C-alpha positions in Angstrom: 12.2 65.1 53.7 9.7 66.5 56.1 9.8 70.1 57.4 11.1 68.9 60.8 14.0 67.0 59.2 15.2 70.1 57.3 15.5 72.1 60.5 17.4 69.4 62.4 21.2 69.4 62.6 23.0 67.3 60.0 26.5 66.5 59.1 28.2 67.5 55.9 29.1 64.5 53.8 32.8 63.5 54.2 34.9 60.8 52.6 35.1 59.1 56.1 31.3 59.0 56.3 31.2 57.5 52.7 33.8 54.8 53.8 31.8 54.0 56.9 28.6 53.5 55.1 30.3 51.5 52.3 31.9 49.2 54.9 28.5 48.8 56.6 26.8 48.0 53.3 29.5 45.4 52.5 28.8 43.7 55.8 25.1 43.3 55.1 23.8 40.0 53.6 23.9 39.9 49.9 20.6 41.0 48.2 22.0 41.8 44.7 22.2 45.6 45.6 18.4 45.9 45.9 17.2 48.8 48.0 15.2 46.6 50.4 15.4 45.5 54.1 18.5 46.4 56.0 20.2 48.0 53.0 17.2 50.4 52.6 17.4 51.3 56.3 21.1 52.0 55.9 20.4 54.2 52.9 17.7 56.2 54.7 20.0 56.6 57.7 22.7 58.0 55.5 20.2 60.3 53.7 18.9 61.7 57.0 22.4 62.0 58.6 23.8 64.1 55.7 20.7 65.4 53.9 21.6 63.8 50.6 19.3 62.4 47.8 18.3 58.8 47.6 20.4 58.3 44.5 23.5 59.8 46.1 23.0 57.5 49.2 22.6 54.4 47.0 25.7 55.3 45.0 27.7 55.8 48.2 26.6 52.4 49.5 27.7 50.9 46.2 31.0 52.9 46.4 30.2 54.9 43.3 31.0 58.7 42.8 31.9 59.2 46.5 34.7 61.7 45.7 32.4 63.7 43.5 29.6 63.9 46.1 32.1 64.9 48.8 33.5 67.6 46.6 30.0 68.9 45.8 29.1 69.1 49.5 32.5 70.7 50.3 31.5 73.5 47.9 28.0 73.8 49.3 29.3 73.9 52.9 31.7 76.7 52.0 34.8 74.5 52.8 35.8 75.0 49.1 35.1 78.0 47.0 32.7 77.5 44.0 34.4 77.1 40.7 34.7 80.2 38.5 31.4 80.9 36.7 29.3 79.1 39.4 27.5 80.3 42.5 25.6 78.6 45.3 21.8 78.8 45.3 20.2 77.0 48.3 21.6 73.5 48.1 22.8 73.5 44.5 25.4 75.0 42.3 24.3 77.1 39.4 26.2 78.5 36.4 26.3 82.2 36.5 24.8 83.6 33.3 26.7 86.7 32.3 24.4 89.0 30.3 26.2 90.9 27.6 25.3 94.3 26.4 23.4 94.0 23.1 26.1 96.2 21.3 28.8 93.8 22.5 26.8 90.8 21.2 26.2 92.5 17.8 30.0 93.2 17.6 30.8 89.5 18.3 28.3 88.3 15.8 29.6 90.7 13.1 33.2 89.4 13.7 32.1 85.8 13.5 30.1 86.5 10.2 33.2 88.2 8.7 35.4 85.3 9.7 32.9 82.8 8.1 32.5 84.9 5.0 36.3 85.0 4.6 36.5 81.2 5.0 33.8 80.8 2.4 35.6 83.0 -0.1 38.8 81.0 0.3 36.9 77.7 -0.1 35.5 79.0 -3.4 39.0 79.7 -4.7 40.3 76.2 -3.9 37.7 73.7 -5.0 38.2 70.1 -6.1 37.0 70.8 -9.7 39.2 72.6 -12.2 38.0 76.1 -13.1 38.3 77.1 -16.8 
């Protein structure tokens, strides 16, 4: 999108907008779902109206993943809080990487090693072969 399109007003994607564009796509002459002619114009119109990606717009016209896209944009708009462990960066959700203190990491690794060593000792005691 051009710089001028980014600064223009846009609408957040809603399920009603998805239904509207799906209905309009269904009313177009059949072209086997190709992104050409009137269908392409409709896809571009939806993209510009809601500032969504071409793939998202194509999927919406085909009635695919609409609820997921609406949910994503509800989070980005602030209508819904981001899931635990995620935060909003620009126009995308990112997982929050929690950095652990090195001592805490070492402690966790030592606990895991002890657990695995204990499992290995038990496995040696109960093998398939008879021990003399």
